[in-house]
N, C-alpha and C positions, 0 to 999 in steps of 0.2 A: 502492501499499500504506500510506502513512505517513496520506495522508487518511483511509483505512476507517479505521484505528487511533485516527486521532484523532477521527471519528466515535463509534466504540465509550465510547471513554473520556468526550466528551461526555454518551451517553446515559448512561455509567453511575453518574457523578457528578450528571446532577439526578435521576437514580428512586435514593437514598440511602435513601427511607423505610423503615422498619423493613416487614417482613411475615412473617405467621407461618403456619408449616407445620404443622398437625395432623394426628398420626402417632396411632394406637389406645390403646386404654389410657390416654387421658390426655398422651400425650407430645407437645411443641411444641418448634418450634424456630423460632427467631426471629434475622431477618436482614436487611441488606439486600437490595431486590431485584435490584440487580446480583448481589450472588453469589448468590440462587437461583437466578439466570439459566445463569449462567458455571457453576457445579454441577453444574445438569443438564442441559446442554451438553457436559459433559465425559462424564457418565455416557451420555449419548448415544452418543457419537464412542463409547466403550471397547465399549457393546453391541454396535455394529456391528463396528469393527474386527476384537475377539479372536476372534468365530466365523472369520470370512475368514482369520485367521493360520493357523489349524488347518487351515483348507481349503490353506491354499499349501504348508504343510509337510507334507501330505500327497503335495502333487503333487510337492513336489521328490523326494520319497523316491523313488515313484513313479517320475519320470523318471529318478533314479542308478540303478535299478536295472534300468530299460530299457535304458541307455546303457552298462553293464557286461556285461548281454546279448550287445546288440550286438555289442559290444568282440571278447567271448568267444564269438560265435557267428566273428565276420570273422578271428579269427587259428585257427581250427582247419580252416579251409575252404583249397582249392586254387584254383587258376586252374580253371576248367570249362574240358573239353577239348574242341578243335575236333572236331567230326564231319565227316569227307571223305566226298566223293559216292563210290559205288563204280561 
């Protein structure tokens, strides 16, 4: 893990040249290449994680409802009576 960090740090230090990102209407952002990569990597992670959080939260709510329903159903039932043959 430390080796990967050191390699990425060396990559960032070697790529400190300025990069210009041009938006619409004449807006632009100037920053080092390493910063640009880090920002867009973070945006990519966030755009992948946020939708999955919503799905996980919905599934947890559904699981809690099903557990509650199962608990309520098992409380109200009595052990089944045995059928004796005649």
